[in-house]
C-alpha positions in Angstrom: -7.5 -7.3 -26.3 -10.1 -6.7 -29.1 -10.5 -8.6 -32.2 -8.5 -5.9 -34.2 -5.3 -6.9 -32.4 -5.6 -10.5 -33.0 -3.8 -12.5 -35.8 -5.0 -15.7 -37.3 -2.7 -17.6 -39.7 -4.1 -20.6 -41.7 -3.9 -22.9 -44.8 -7.1 -24.8 -44.9 -10.7 -24.3 -45.9 -11.7 -24.7 -42.3 -9.6 -21.6 -41.4 -11.9 -19.2 -43.4 -14.2 -18.1 -40.6 -11.2 -17.5 -38.3 -9.3 -15.5 -40.9 -12.4 -13.3 -41.6 -13.0 -12.6 -37.9 -9.7 -11.0 -37.2 -8.0 -7.8 -38.5 -4.8 -9.6 -39.3 -6.0 -12.7 -41.3 -3.2 -14.3 -42.9 -3.1 -17.2 -45.6 0.0 -19.4 -46.1 1.2 -19.5 -49.6 0.0 -23.0 -50.1 -3.5 -22.4 -48.6 -6.7 -23.5 -49.9 -7.7 -21.2 -52.9 -10.9 -20.1 -51.0 -8.9 -19.0 -48.1 -6.4 -17.0 -50.3 -9.4 -15.1 -51.7 -10.6 -13.9 -48.2 -7.3 -13.4 -46.4 -6.2 -9.7 -46.2 -2.5 -10.8 -45.9 -0.6 -13.7 -47.6 2.7 -15.1 -46.5 5.2 -17.8 -47.5 4.5 -21.5 -47.0 5.3 -23.2 -43.8 8.3 -24.7 -45.4 9.7 -21.2 -46.2 9.2 -19.8 -42.7 5.9 -18.1 -43.5 4.7 -17.5 -40.0 8.1 -16.1 -39.0 8.3 -13.9 -42.0 4.8 -12.5 -41.4 5.4 -11.9 -37.7 8.8 -10.2 -38.4 7.1 -7.9 -40.9 4.3 -7.2 -38.6 6.9 -6.3 -36.0 8.7 -4.0 -38.4 5.4 -2.6 -39.6 6.2 -3.3 -43.1 2.8 -4.8 -43.9 0.5 -2.2 -42.3 
């Protein structure tokens, strides 16, 4: 599987490199401001089921 088929989801400053590396780089709503700037996609906070929401939308191809 190439990098273009990988998903990275993060919320911290330390996640920036990982988010930039993959095609589906996702920042949680409550993520560090620097991460929000580089993430191609944003989703709800973890408390609001953000990971589930993103994956469900990806499955339904609503974000592509």
